[in-house]
Backbone of each chain as nested JSON, in Angstrom:
{
  "chains": [
    {"id": "A", "residues": [
      {"number": 1, "name": "UNK", "atoms": {"N": [180.28, 112.01, 99.212], "CA": [178.446, 112.823, 99.949], "C": [177.975, 111.261, 100.389]}},
      {"number": 2, "name": "UNK", "atoms": {"N": [177.439, 111.525, 101.533], "CA": [176.946, 110.276, 102.041], "C": [175.335, 110.3, 101.94]}},
      {"number": 3, "name": "UNK", "atoms": {"N": [174.68, 109.852, 100.97], "CA": [172.888, 110.343, 100.956], "C": [172.492, 109.465, 101.993]}},
      {"number": 4, "name": "UNK", "atoms": {"N": [172.721, 108.575, 102.438], "CA": [172.309, 107.836, 103.694], "C": [171.553, 109.039, 104.892]}},
      {"number": 5, "name": "UNK", "atoms": {"N": [171.631, 110.061, 105.435], "CA": [170.833, 110.929, 105.762], "C": [170.023, 111.591, 105.01]}},
      {"number": 6, "name": "UNK", "atoms": {"N": [169.495, 111.252, 103.758], "CA": [168.442, 111.613, 103.189], "C": [167.014, 111.105, 103.333]}},
      {"number": 7, "name": "UNK", "atoms": {"N": [167.025, 110.352, 103.721], "CA": [165.966, 109.523, 104.479], "C": [165.019, 109.989, 105.095]}},
      {"number": 8, "name": "UNK", "atoms": {"N": [163.851, 109.991, 105.088], "CA": [162.253, 110.539, 106.145], "C": [162.607, 111.75, 105.938]}},
      {"number": 9, "name": "UNK", "atoms": {"N": [162.216, 112.39, 104.799], "CA": [162.151, 113.669, 104.554], "C": [163.322, 115.049, 104.679]}},
      {"number": 10, "name": "UNK", "atoms": {"N": [164.207, 114.259, 106.267], "CA": [165.431, 115.264, 106.491], "C": [166.039, 115.841, 105.592]}},
      {"number": 11, "name": "UNK", "atoms": {"N": [166.415, 115.43, 104.541], "CA": [167.961, 115.463, 104.009], "C": [166.442, 116.472, 102.231]}},
      {"number": 12, "name": "UNK", "atoms": {"N": [165.592, 116.766, 102.685], "CA": [164.755, 117.678, 101.801], "C": [164.187, 118.991, 102.501]}},
      {"number": 13, "name": "UNK", "atoms": {"N": [165.779, 120.006, 103.046], "CA": [165.502, 120.754, 103.337], "C": [164.944, 120.934, 105.176]}},
      {"number": 14, "name": "UNK", "atoms": {"N": [165.243, 120.46, 105.912], "CA": [164.769, 120.078, 107.444], "C": [163.335, 121.33, 107.555]}},
      {"number": 15, "name": "UNK", "atoms": {"N": [161.687, 121.559, 107.767], "CA": [161.104, 122.122, 107.699], "C": [160.679, 122.063, 109.504]}},
      {"number": 16, "name": "UNK", "atoms": {"N": [160.677, 123.279, 110.09], "CA": [159.802, 122.667, 111.463], "C": [159.069, 122.142, 111.593]}},
      {"number": 17, "name": "UNK", "atoms": {"N": [158.561, 120.788, 112.084], "CA": [157.829, 120.177, 112.413], "C": [156.656, 120.874, 113.116]}},
      {"number": 18, "name": "UNK", "atoms": {"N": [156.484, 121.515, 113.669], "CA": [155.463, 122.265, 114.427], "C": [154.702, 123.272, 112.958]}},
      {"number": 19, "name": "UNK", "atoms": {"N": [155.486, 123.751, 112.037], "CA": [154.735, 124.89, 111.036], "C": [154.22, 124.005, 110.301]}},
      {"number": 20, "name": "UNK", "atoms": {"N": [155.181, 122.748, 110.018], "CA": [154.085, 121.702, 108.76], "C": [153.182, 121.209, 109.57]}},
      {"number": 21, "name": "UNK", "atoms": {"N": [152.877, 121.641, 110.254], "CA": [151.553, 121.005, 110.922], "C": [150.601, 121.598, 110.621]}},
      {"number": 22, "name": "UNK", "atoms": {"N": [150.754, 123.367, 111.821], "CA": [150.09, 124.454, 111.065], "C": [149.401, 124.366, 110.028]}},
      {"number": 23, "name": "UNK", "atoms": {"N": [150.586, 124.503, 108.946], "CA": [150.277, 124.733, 107.532], "C": [149.397, 123.821, 106.813]}},
      {"number": 24, "name": "UNK", "atoms": {"N": [149.296, 122.334, 107.163], "CA": [148.732, 121.165, 107.051], "C": [146.783, 121.623, 107.881]}},
      {"number": 25, "name": "UNK", "atoms": {"N": [147.13, 121.806, 108.594], "CA": [145.472, 121.968, 109.316], "C": [145.207, 123.432, 108.706]}},
      {"number": 26, "name": "UNK", "atoms": {"N": [146.152, 124.029, 108.769], "CA": [145.198, 125.431, 107.348], "C": [144.822, 124.849, 106.194]}},
      {"number": 27, "name": "UNK", "atoms": {"N": [145.488, 124.266, 105.429], "CA": [145.041, 123.655, 104.364], "C": [143.639, 122.769, 104.574]}},
      {"number": 28, "name": "UNK", "atoms": {"N": [143.851, 122.186, 105.489], "CA": [142.514, 121.507, 105.436], "C": [141.188, 122.217, 106.044]}},
      {"number": 29, "name": "UNK", "atoms": {"N": [141.298, 122.894, 106.966], "CA": [140.614, 123.914, 107.059], "C": [139.761, 124.622, 105.705]}},
      {"number": 30, "name": "UNK", "atoms": {"N": [140.806, 125.184, 105.338], "CA": [140.324, 125.66, 103.458], "C": [139.51, 125.218, 102.952]}},
      {"number": 31, "name": "UNK", "atoms": {"N": [139.693, 123.551, 102.169], "CA": [139.406, 122.675, 101.781], "C": [138.195, 122.582, 101.945]}},
      {"number": 32, "name": "UNK", "atoms": {"N": [137.718, 122.451, 103.673], "CA": [136.991, 122.064, 103.868], "C": [135.712, 122.879, 103.755]}},
      {"number": 33, "name": "UNK", "atoms": {"N": [136.056, 124.283, 103.821], "CA": [135.157, 125.347, 103.776], "C": [134.587, 125.64, 102.214]}},
      {"number": 34, "name": "UNK", "atoms": {"N": [135.839, 125.561, 101.394], "CA": [135.633, 125.337, 99.741], "C": [134.325, 124.346, 99.228]}},
      {"number": 35, "name": "UNK", "atoms": {"N": [134.497, 123.406, 100.267], "CA": [133.629, 121.906, 100.186], "C": [131.853, 122.562, 101.051]}},
      {"number": 36, "name": "UNK", "atoms": {"N": [131.883, 122.807, 101.869], "CA": [130.993, 123.759, 102.089], "C": [129.903, 124.548, 101.38]}},
      {"number": 37, "name": "UNK", "atoms": {"N": [130.859, 125.636, 100.993], "CA": [130.461, 126.748, 100.038], "C": [129.181, 125.785, 98.889]}},
      {"number": 38, "name": "UNK", "atoms": {"N": [130.553, 124.677, 98.126], "CA": [130.212, 124.607, 97.204], "C": [128.802, 123.816, 97.775]}},
      {"number": 39, "name": "UNK", "atoms": {"N": [128.689, 122.821, 98.146], "CA": [127.599, 122.401, 98.768], "C": [125.945, 122.668, 98.778]}},
      {"number": 40, "name": "UNK", "atoms": {"N": [126.739, 124.068, 99.5], "CA": [125.798, 124.756, 99.971], "C": [124.944, 125.098, 98.683]}},
      {"number": 41, "name": "UNK", "atoms": {"N": [126.001, 125.614, 97.844], "CA": [124.987, 126.502, 96.328], "C": [124.292, 125.42, 95.904]}},
      {"number": 42, "name": "UNK", "atoms": {"N": [125.378, 123.962, 95.453], "CA": [124.821, 123.068, 94.707], "C": [123.036, 122.615, 95.473]}},
      {"number": 43, "name": "UNK", "atoms": {"N": [123.28, 122.107, 96.759], "CA": [121.925, 121.995, 97.586], "C": [120.708, 122.962, 97.914]}},
      {"number": 44, "name": "UNK", "atoms": {"N": [121.287, 124.192, 97.903], "CA": [120.447, 125.427, 97.695], "C": [119.458, 125.41, 96.97]}},
      {"number": 45, "name": "UNK", "atoms": {"N": [120.194, 125.08, 95.459], "CA": [119.209, 124.971, 94.462], "C": [118.368, 123.298, 94.513]}},
      {"number": 46, "name": "UNK", "atoms": {"N": [119.025, 122.652, 94.555], "CA": [117.762, 121.474, 94.474], "C": [116.881, 120.991, 96.055]}},
      {"number": 47, "name": "UNK", "atoms": {"N": [117.179, 121.785, 96.622], "CA": [116.504, 121.809, 97.667], "C": [115.49, 123.269, 98.398]}},
      {"number": 48, "name": "UNK", "atoms": {"N": [115.606, 124.117, 97.985], "CA": [115.066, 124.99, 98.428], "C": [114.126, 125.367, 97.366]}},
      {"number": 49, "name": "UNK", "atoms": {"N": [112.766, 125.314, 97.381], "CA": [112.036, 125.858, 96.603], "C": [111.412, 127.23, 96.657]}},
      {"number": 50, "name": "UNK", "atoms": {"N": [111.091, 127.496, 98.064], "CA": [110.282, 129.155, 98.16], "C": [110.688, 129.141, 99.627]}},
      {"number": 51, "name": "UNK", "atoms": {"N": [111.456, 130.501, 100.058], "CA": [112.486, 130.286, 101.066], "C": [110.827, 130.739, 102.351]}},
      {"number": 52, "name": "UNK", "atoms": {"N": [110.808, 130.168, 103.449], "CA": [109.783, 130.258, 104.079], "C": [110.057, 130.827, 105.179]}},
      {"number": 53, "name": "UNK", "atoms": {"N": [109.504, 131.341, 106.182], "CA": [109.751, 131.451, 108.144], "C": [111.012, 130.842, 107.717]}},
      {"number": 54, "name": "UNK", "atoms": {"N": [111.151, 129.825, 108.302], "CA": [112.158, 128.818, 108.57], "C": [112.202, 127.412, 107.773]}},
      {"number": 55, "name": "UNK", "atoms": {"N": [113.173, 127.029, 108.789], "CA": [113.69, 126.376, 107.67], "C": [112.613, 125.01, 107.575]}},
      {"number": 56, "name": "UNK", "atoms": {"N": [111.925, 124.254, 106.793], "CA": [111.274, 123.084, 107.125], "C": [112.031, 122.011, 107.153]}},
      {"number": 57, "name": "UNK", "atoms": {"N": [111.201, 120.71, 107.822], "CA": [112.29, 119.391, 107.822], "C": [112.094, 118.848, 106.413]}},
      {"number": 58, "name": "UNK", "atoms": {"N": [111.118, 119.248, 105.589], "CA": [111.694, 118.683, 104.196], "C": [112.158, 118.942, 103.606]}},
      {"number": 59, "name": "UNK", "atoms": {"N": [113.105, 120.309, 103.334], "CA": [114.355, 121.241, 103.066], "C": [115.055, 120.644, 103.631]}},
      {"number": 60, "name": "UNK", "atoms": {"N": [115.348, 120.703, 105.115], "CA": [116.038, 119.721, 105.705], "C": [116.677, 118.259, 105.727]}},
      {"number": 61, "name": "UNK", "atoms": {"N": [115.827, 117.362, 105.293], "CA": [115.989, 115.846, 105.017], "C": [116.756, 116.258, 103.252]}},
      {"number": 62, "name": "UNK", "atoms": {"N": [116.1, 116.847, 102.6], "CA": [116.69, 116.829, 101.893], "C": [117.721, 117.865, 101.437]}},
      {"number": 63, "name": "UNK", "atoms": {"N": [118.267, 118.115, 102.139], "CA": [120.095, 118.534, 102.586], "C": [120.623, 117.524, 102.949]}},
      {"number": 64, "name": "UNK", "atoms": {"N": [120.657, 116.747, 103.721], "CA": [121.107, 115.813, 104.304], "C": [120.907, 114.398, 102.907]}},
      {"number": 65, "name": "UNK", "atoms": {"N": [120.118, 114.508, 102.094], "CA": [119.906, 113.667, 101.24], "C": [121.176, 114.156, 100.128]}},
      {"number": 66, "name": "UNK", "atoms": {"N": [121.007, 114.884, 100.02], "CA": [121.992, 116.133, 98.948], "C": [123.569, 115.944, 99.051]}},
      {"number": 67, "name": "UNK", "atoms": {"N": [124.148, 116.705, 100.497], "CA": [125.216, 115.504, 101.041], "C": [125.672, 114.333, 100.917]}},
      {"number": 68, "name": "UNK", "atoms": {"N": [124.875, 113.5, 101.528], "CA": [125.108, 111.788, 101.268], "C": [124.741, 111.254, 99.816]}},
      {"number": 69, "name": "UNK", "atoms": {"N": [123.914, 112.36, 98.803], "CA": [123.999, 111.738, 97.628], "C": [125.385, 112.401, 96.665]}},
      {"number": 70, "name": "UNK", "atoms": {"N": [126.099, 113.659, 96.955], "CA": [126.895, 113.999, 96.44], "C": [127.872, 113.519, 96.874]}},
      {"number": 71, "name": "UNK", "atoms": {"N": [128.317, 112.753, 97.932], "CA": [129.303, 112.059, 97.719], "C": [129.391, 110.39, 97.172]}},
      {"number": 72, "name": "UNK", "atoms": {"N": [127.781, 110.13, 97.321], "CA": [127.771, 108.985, 96.363], "C": [128.313, 109.495, 95.135]}},
      {"number": 73, "name": "UNK", "atoms": {"N": [127.668, 110.245, 94.803], "CA": [128.19, 110.609, 93.032], "C": [129.271, 110.431, 92.943]}},
      {"number": 74, "name": "UNK", "atoms": {"N": [129.874, 111.257, 93.535], "CA": [131.396, 111.851, 93.737], "C": [132.288, 109.722, 93.389]}},
      {"number": 75, "name": "UNK", "atoms": {"N": [132.053, 109.196, 94.164], "CA": [132.344, 108.145, 94.113], "C": [131.852, 107.36, 93.637]}},
      {"number": 76, "name": "UNK", "atoms": {"N": [130.733, 107.419, 92.52], "CA": [130.434, 106.999, 91.77], "C": [130.887, 107.424, 90.487]}},
      {"number": 77, "name": "UNK", "atoms": {"N": [131.44, 108.314, 90.141], "CA": [131.918, 108.978, 89.018], "C": [133.44, 108.806, 89.604]}},
      {"number": 78, "name": "UNK", "atoms": {"N": [134.073, 108.324, 90.212], "CA": [135.873, 107.783, 90.435], "C": [135.697, 106.482, 90.105]}},
      {"number": 79, "name": "UNK", "atoms": {"N": [134.946, 105.735, 90.382], "CA": [134.842, 104.663, 89.11], "C": [134.763, 104.074, 88.783]}},
      {"number": 80, "name": "UNK", "atoms": {"N": [133.938, 104.69, 87.717], "CA": [133.481, 104.793, 86.484], "C": [135.051, 105.449, 85.677]}},
      {"number": 81, "name": "UNK", "atoms": {"N": [135.659, 106.195, 86.145], "CA": [136.574, 106.656, 84.971], "C": [137.609, 105.533, 85.306]}},
      {"number": 82, "name": "UNK", "atoms": {"N": [138.439, 105.844, 86.744], "CA": [138.579, 104.294, 87.11], "C": [139.081, 103.085, 86.22]}},
      {"number": 83, "name": "UNK", "atoms": {"N": [137.218, 102.279, 85.891], "CA": [137.063, 102.12, 84.889], "C": [137.211, 101.906, 83.321]}},
      {"number": 84, "name": "UNK", "atoms": {"N": [136.866, 103.142, 83.262], "CA": [137.418, 103.353, 81.261], "C": [138.842, 103.865, 81.844]}},
      {"number": 85, "name": "UNK", "atoms": {"N": [139.905, 104.093, 82.248], "CA": [140.954, 104.56, 81.833], "C": [141.642, 103.03, 81.497]}},
      {"number": 86, "name": "UNK", "atoms": {"N": [141.008, 102.049, 82.527], "CA": [141.93, 100.549, 82.003], "C": [141.663, 100.212, 81.28]}},
      {"number": 87, "name": "UNK", "atoms": {"N": [140.418, 100.487, 80.717], "CA": [139.729, 99.708, 79.332], "C": [139.981, 101.115, 78.122]}},
      {"number": 88, "name": "UNK", "atoms": {"N": [140.754, 101.972, 78.405], "CA": [141.046, 102.902, 77.159], "C": [142.208, 103.606, 77.852]}},
      {"number": 89, "name": "UNK", "atoms": {"N": [142.779, 103.612, 78.139], "CA": [143.909, 104.43, 78.123], "C": [144.705, 105.74, 77.809]}},
      {"number": 90, "name": "UNK", "atoms": {"N": [144.192, 105.627, 76.401], "CA": [144.351, 106.557, 75.314], "C": [143.5, 108.286, 75.949]}},
      {"number": 91, "name": "UNK", "atoms": {"N": [142.826, 107.894, 76.743], "CA": [142.418, 109.332, 77.596], "C": [142.943, 109.785, 77.837]}},
      {"number": 92, "name": "UNK", "atoms": {"N": [143.406, 109.606, 79.011], "CA": [144.234, 110.25, 80.522], "C": [145.512, 111.153, 79.665]}},
      {"number": 93, "name": "UNK", "atoms": {"N": [145.791, 110.3, 78.978], "CA": [146.689, 111.505, 77.929], "C": [145.956, 112.452, 76.985]}},
      {"number": 94, "name": "UNK", "atoms": {"N": [144.615, 112.415, 76.738], "CA": [144.587, 113.283, 75.724], "C": [143.202, 114.506, 76.754]}},
      {"number": 95, "name": "UNK", "atoms": {"N": [142.976, 113.878, 77.97], "CA": [142.564, 114.767, 79.197], "C": [143.668, 115.626, 79.415]}},
      {"number": 96, "name": "UNK", "atoms": {"N": [145.33, 115.66, 79.658], "CA": [145.697, 116.332, 80.093], "C": [146.586, 117.606, 79.369]}},
      {"number": 97, "name": "UNK", "atoms": {"N": [146.348, 118.164, 79.914], "CA": [147.258, 119.282, 79.103], "C": [148.398, 120.566, 80.339]}}
    ]},
    {"id": "B", "residues": [
      {"number": 1, "name": "UNK", "atoms": {"N": [172.708, 123.218, 100.633], "CA": [172.117, 122.358, 100.535], "C": [172.378, 121.021, 100.347]}},
      {"number": 2, "name": "UNK", "atoms": {"N": [172.496, 119.809, 100.736], "CA": [173.031, 118.866, 100.599], "C": [172.34, 118.153, 98.765]}},
      {"number": 3, "name": "UNK", "atoms": {"N": [173.258, 117.689, 98.127], "CA": [172.883, 117.284, 97.057], "C": [172.096, 116.223, 96.907]}},
      {"number": 4, "name": "UNK", "atoms": {"N": [171.109, 115.466, 96.206], "CA": [170.277, 114.116, 97.031], "C": [170.975, 113.397, 95.478]}},
      {"number": 5, "name": "UNK", "atoms": {"N": [171.017, 112.098, 95.975], "CA": [171.613, 110.617, 95.681], "C": [171.036, 110.526, 94.094]}},
      {"number": 6, "name": "UNK", "atoms": {"N": [171.295, 109.608, 93.564], "CA": [170.977, 109.611, 91.688], "C": [168.77, 108.912, 92.485]}},
      {"number": 7, "name": "UNK", "atoms": {"N": [169.756, 107.777, 93.49], "CA": [168.106, 106.965, 93.948], "C": [167.218, 107.743, 94.555]}},
      {"number": 8, "name": "UNK", "atoms": {"N": [167.32, 108.687, 95.084], "CA": [166.728, 109.706, 95.976], "C": [165.848, 110.598, 95.094]}},
      {"number": 9, "name": "UNK", "atoms": {"N": [166.999, 111.487, 93.719], "CA": [165.734, 111.882, 92.819], "C": [165.153, 111.365, 92.182]}},
      {"number": 10, "name": "UNK", "atoms": {"N": [165.633, 110.173, 91.942], "CA": [164.467, 109.499, 91.071], "C": [162.969, 108.838, 92.078]}},
      {"number": 11, "name": "UNK", "atoms": {"N": [163.804, 108.81, 93.164], "CA": [162.434, 108.642, 94.342], "C": [161.539, 109.622, 94.083]}},
      {"number": 12, "name": "UNK", "atoms": {"N": [162.001, 110.813, 94.478], "CA": [161.529, 112.385, 94.301], "C": [160.651, 112.371, 93.598]}},
      {"number": 13, "name": "UNK", "atoms": {"N": [161.053, 112.445, 91.984], "CA": [161.005, 112.671, 90.826], "C": [159.604, 111.179, 90.996]}},
      {"number": 14, "name": "UNK", "atoms": {"N": [159.221, 110.25, 91.007], "CA": [158.812, 109.211, 90.959], "C": [157.194, 110.158, 92.337]}},
      {"number": 15, "name": "UNK", "atoms": {"N": [157.957, 110.377, 93.522], "CA": [156.338, 110.784, 94.193], "C": [156.243, 112.081, 93.846]}},
      {"number": 16, "name": "UNK", "atoms": {"N": [156.764, 113.031, 92.875], "CA": [156.515, 113.964, 92.734], "C": [155.064, 114.051, 91.401]}},
      {"number": 17, "name": "UNK", "atoms": {"N": [155.799, 113.038, 90.25], "CA": [154.743, 112.355, 89.851], "C": [153.746, 111.672, 90.095]}},
      {"number": 18, "name": "UNK", "atoms": {"N": [153.545, 111.087, 90.942], "CA": [152.244, 110.215, 91.441], "C": [151.25, 111.194, 92.746]}},
      {"number": 19, "name": "UNK", "atoms": {"N": [151.46, 112.223, 92.732], "CA": [150.598, 112.858, 93.093], "C": [150.057, 114.101, 92.432]}},
      {"number": 20, "name": "UNK", "atoms": {"N": [151.003, 114.367, 91.443], "CA": [150.376, 115.129, 90.101], "C": [149.512, 114.356, 89.107]}},
      {"number": 21, "name": "UNK", "atoms": {"N": [149.425, 113.1, 89.526], "CA": [148.573, 112.468, 88.841], "C": [147.595, 112.627, 89.402]}},
      {"number": 22, "name": "UNK", "atoms": {"N": [147.46, 112.209, 90.763], "CA": [146.509, 112.204, 91.811], "C": [145.913, 113.744, 92.155]}},
      {"number": 23, "name": "UNK", "atoms": {"N": [146.199, 114.352, 91.728], "CA": [145.78, 116.061, 92.119], "C": [144.571, 115.925, 90.048]}},
      {"number": 24, "name": "UNK", "atoms": {"N": [145.5, 115.31, 89.207], "CA": [144.774, 115.131, 87.935], "C": [143.142, 114.921, 87.906]}},
      {"number": 25, "name": "UNK", "atoms": {"N": [144.194, 113.801, 88.824], "CA": [142.177, 112.871, 89.214], "C": [141.739, 113.57, 90.124]}},
      {"number": 26, "name": "UNK", "atoms": {"N": [141.513, 113.889, 90.904], "CA": [140.736, 114.163, 91.383], "C": [140.06, 115.636, 90.681]}},
      {"number": 27, "name": "UNK", "atoms": {"N": [140.953, 116.946, 89.702], "CA": [140.627, 117.873, 89.351], "C": [139.185, 116.571, 88.177]}},
      {"number": 28, "name": "UNK", "atoms": {"N": [139.79, 115.852, 87.527], "CA": [138.475, 115.512, 86.565], "C": [137.578, 115.016, 87.165]}},
      {"number": 29, "name": "UNK", "atoms": {"N": [137.562, 114.393, 88.25], "CA": [136.477, 114.067, 89.062], "C": [135.575, 115.367, 89.264]}},
      {"number": 30, "name": "UNK", "atoms": {"N": [136.22, 116.106, 89.652], "CA": [135.209, 117.161, 89.923], "C": [134.525, 118.098, 89.149]}},
      {"number": 31, "name": "UNK", "atoms": {"N": [135.693, 118.297, 87.664], "CA": [134.761, 118.589, 86.265], "C": [133.538, 117.808, 86.44]}},
      {"number": 32, "name": "UNK", "atoms": {"N": [133.875, 116.886, 85.9], "CA": [132.687, 115.292, 85.885], "C": [131.52, 115.671, 86.695]}},
      {"number": 33, "name": "UNK", "atoms": {"N": [131.357, 116.05, 87.736], "CA": [130.838, 116.288, 89.13], "C": [130.031, 117.815, 88.327]}},
      {"number": 34, "name": "UNK", "atoms": {"N": [130.527, 118.457, 88.586], "CA": [130.181, 119.538, 87.514], "C": [129.296, 119.469, 87.09]}},
      {"number": 35, "name": "UNK", "atoms": {"N": [129.505, 118.969, 85.524], "CA": [128.977, 118.364, 84.464], "C": [127.809, 117.55, 84.957]}},
      {"number": 36, "name": "UNK", "atoms": {"N": [127.351, 116.211, 85.716], "CA": [126.989, 115.421, 85.614], "C": [125.556, 115.416, 86.734]}},
      {"number": 37, "name": "UNK", "atoms": {"N": [125.973, 116.441, 87.403], "CA": [125.063, 116.441, 88.716], "C": [124.058, 117.441, 88.519]}},
      {"number": 38, "name": "UNK", "atoms": {"N": [124.142, 118.402, 87.808], "CA": [123.145, 119.392, 87.177], "C": [122.051, 117.929, 86.251]}},
      {"number": 39, "name": "UNK", "atoms": {"N": [122.591, 117.398, 85.426], "CA": [121.474, 116.858, 84.357], "C": [121.454, 115.416, 85.195]}},
      {"number": 40, "name": "UNK", "atoms": {"N": [122.004, 114.8, 85.825], "CA": [121.458, 113.568, 86.496], "C": [120.728, 113.141, 87.964]}},
      {"number": 41, "name": "UNK", "atoms": {"N": [121.116, 114.753, 88.757], "CA": [120.245, 114.296, 90.325], "C": [119.329, 115.629, 90.117]}},
      {"number": 42, "name": "UNK", "atoms": {"N": [118.345, 115.037, 90.229], "CA": [117.138, 116.17, 89.709], "C": [116.662, 116.622, 91.248]}},
      {"number": 43, "name": "UNK", "atoms": {"N": [115.933, 115.953, 92.485], "CA": [116.074, 115.581, 93.703], "C": [116.261, 114.68, 94.483]}},
      {"number": 44, "name": "UNK", "atoms": {"N": [117.433, 115.331, 95.412], "CA": [118.224, 114.19, 96.062], "C": [117.179, 113.165, 96.711]}},
      {"number": 45, "name": "UNK", "atoms": {"N": [117.313, 112.052, 96.771], "CA": [116.947, 110.897, 97.427], "C": [117.56, 110.295, 98.469]}},
      {"number": 46, "name": "UNK", "atoms": {"N": [116.616, 108.971, 98.969], "CA": [117.365, 108.024, 100.088], "C": [118.971, 107.544, 99.762]}},
      {"number": 47, "name": "UNK", "atoms": {"N": [118.876, 107.076, 98.642], "CA": [120.175, 106.822, 97.802], "C": [120.079, 107.104, 96.113]}},
      {"number": 48, "name": "UNK", "atoms": {"N": [121.086, 106.315, 95.489], "CA": [121.289, 107.121, 94.177], "C": [120.649, 105.737, 93.435]}},
      {"number": 49, "name": "UNK", "atoms": {"N": [119.176, 105.568, 92.745], "CA": [118.703, 105.332, 91.963], "C": [118.845, 104.684, 90.872]}},
      {"number": 50, "name": "UNK", "atoms": {"N": [118.616, 103.423, 90.346], "CA": [119.397, 103.002, 88.995], "C": [119.263, 103.835, 87.706]}},
      {"number": 51, "name": "UNK", "atoms": {"N": [118.01, 104.932, 88.045], "CA": [117.568, 105.588, 86.775], "C": [118.909, 106.68, 86.904]}},
      {"number": 52, "name": "UNK", "atoms": {"N": [119.169, 106.898, 88.297], "CA": [120.669, 107.739, 88.271], "C": [121.864, 107.509, 88.142]}},
      {"number": 53, "name": "UNK", "atoms": {"N": [122.236, 106.676, 88.241], "CA": [123.186, 105.548, 87.912], "C": [123.691, 105.383, 86.687]}},
      {"number": 54, "name": "UNK", "atoms": {"N": [122.672, 104.866, 85.77], "CA": [122.818, 104.709, 84.503], "C": [123.048, 106.415, 83.518]}},
      {"number": 55, "name": "UNK", "atoms": {"N": [121.694, 107.515, 84.519], "CA": [122.26, 109.077, 84.0], "C": [123.623, 108.931, 84.025]}},
      {"number": 56, "name": "UNK", "atoms": {"N": [124.61, 108.884, 85.338], "CA": [125.931, 109.426, 85.357], "C": [126.585, 108.36, 84.692]}},
      {"number": 57, "name": "UNK", "atoms": {"N": [126.434, 107.107, 84.359], "CA": [127.473, 106.844, 83.609], "C": [127.155, 107.016, 82.281]}},
      {"number": 58, "name": "UNK", "atoms": {"N": [125.88, 107.385, 81.348], "CA": [126.296, 108.136, 80.01], "C": [126.548, 109.472, 79.978]}},
      {"number": 59, "name": "UNK", "atoms": {"N": [126.455, 110.171, 81.345], "CA": [127.003, 111.125, 80.886], "C": [128.544, 111.22, 81.103]}},
      {"number": 60, "name": "UNK", "atoms": {"N": [129.052, 110.396, 81.658], "CA": [130.791, 110.324, 81.791], "C": [130.988, 109.585, 80.536]}},
      {"number": 61, "name": "UNK", "atoms": {"N": [130.369, 108.275, 80.074], "CA": [130.494, 107.662, 78.295], "C": [130.648, 108.371, 77.458]}},
      {"number": 62, "name": "UNK", "atoms": {"N": [129.634, 109.919, 77.539], "CA": [129.528, 110.688, 76.443], "C": [130.28, 111.191, 76.232]}},
      {"number": 63, "name": "UNK", "atoms": {"N": [131.05, 112.412, 77.707], "CA": [132.04, 112.88, 78.124], "C": [133.358, 112.689, 77.111]}},
      {"number": 64, "name": "UNK", "atoms": {"N": [133.804, 111.609, 77.551], "CA": [134.76, 110.787, 77.058], "C": [134.784, 110.318, 75.723]}},
      {"number": 65, "name": "UNK", "atoms": {"N": [133.828, 109.787, 75.222], "CA": [134.184, 109.555, 73.299], "C": [134.052, 111.026, 72.738]}},
      {"number": 66, "name": "UNK", "atoms": {"N": [133.044, 111.915, 73.439], "CA": [132.972, 113.336, 72.541], "C": [134.467, 113.996, 73.067]}},
      {"number": 67, "name": "UNK", "atoms": {"N": [135.389, 113.867, 73.86], "CA": [136.705, 114.73, 73.363], "C": [137.913, 113.498, 73.05]}},
      {"number": 68, "name": "UNK", "atoms": {"N": [137.452, 112.366, 72.835], "CA": [138.063, 111.774, 71.957], "C": [137.711, 112.175, 70.737]}},
      {"number": 69, "name": "UNK", "atoms": {"N": [136.807, 111.657, 70.33], "CA": [136.006, 112.341, 69.248], "C": [136.807, 113.85, 68.163]}},
      {"number": 70, "name": "UNK", "atoms": {"N": [136.934, 114.478, 69.069], "CA": [137.237, 116.069, 69.411], "C": [138.503, 115.828, 68.749]}},
      {"number": 71, "name": "UNK", "atoms": {"N": [139.1, 115.09, 69.851], "CA": [141.063, 115.101, 69.8], "C": [141.529, 114.795, 68.485]}},
      {"number": 72, "name": "UNK", "atoms": {"N": [140.353, 113.355, 67.687], "CA": [141.105, 112.591, 67.12], "C": [140.863, 113.29, 65.739]}},
      {"number": 73, "name": "UNK", "atoms": {"N": [140.059, 114.201, 65.601], "CA": [139.64, 115.151, 64.249], "C": [140.665, 116.213, 64.538]}},
      {"number": 74, "name": "UNK", "atoms": {"N": [140.541, 116.615, 65.817], "CA": [142.214, 117.83, 65.649], "C": [143.167, 116.976, 64.812]}},
      {"number": 75, "name": "UNK", "atoms": {"N": [142.947, 115.735, 65.114], "CA": [144.626, 115.442, 64.958], "C": [144.267, 115.423, 63.492]}},
      {"number": 76, "name": "UNK", "atoms": {"N": [143.652, 115.073, 62.697], "CA": [143.286, 114.92, 61.572], "C": [144.215, 116.458, 60.712]}},
      {"number": 77, "name": "UNK", "atoms": {"N": [143.464, 116.626, 61.617], "CA": [143.239, 118.339, 61.033], "C": [145.244, 118.41, 60.657]}},
      {"number": 78, "name": "UNK", "atoms": {"N": [145.433, 118.603, 61.703], "CA": [146.933, 118.955, 62.083], "C": [147.692, 118.365, 61.225]}},
      {"number": 79, "name": "UNK", "atoms": {"N": [147.637, 117.094, 61.182], "CA": [148.117, 115.94, 60.188], "C": [148.133, 116.824, 58.799]}},
      {"number": 80, "name": "UNK", "atoms": {"N": [146.795, 117.072, 58.178], "CA": [146.829, 117.267, 56.996], "C": [147.163, 118.86, 57.209]}},
      {"number": 81, "name": "UNK", "atoms": {"N": [147.658, 119.26, 57.98], "CA": [147.821, 120.777, 57.817], "C": [149.731, 120.873, 57.493]}},
      {"number": 82, "name": "UNK", "atoms": {"N": [150.145, 119.798, 58.244], "CA": [151.556, 119.448, 58.259], "C": [152.432, 119.089, 56.999]}},
      {"number": 83, "name": "UNK", "atoms": {"N": [151.284, 117.871, 55.552], "CA": [151.688, 118.039, 54.49], "C": [151.676, 118.647, 53.65]}}
    ]}
  ]
}
């Protein structure tokens, strides 16, 4: 058995590249939509006090800040977890289930 | 289906393990976001101020310490029960 042909994924069961690309795009679209829904829910609570006749500039600015701070917070938590994982490697085991 | 050589199989296992770890890590971050966003971010400003950052750090650290404490306690109980 010659295993040299199994490099670059061709040996792992050839999938139509067009289909694969299509699936990747659709998956990404779905993830994006999920993120939009999640953020709308979070930021609505933070930024909308009493809905008025239109979206005022204060609420709009708040929404912009909300999305950006959400991204900043995610990054901050990611960094913090990476730091903690280095100093307390036991933790990652107790979290996995 | 062509059989994978030993080297390819090991490589595949390594890739799968790496992807699993990435997914697990992402899920952890998502979980922490749910917990700590509400507690620490009142009204989103132009940047993360130091008060918010401290709150987030505390949030993450406290959750980790709590998890370790509870895990440790359960381990004790299981140990005592087994003897």
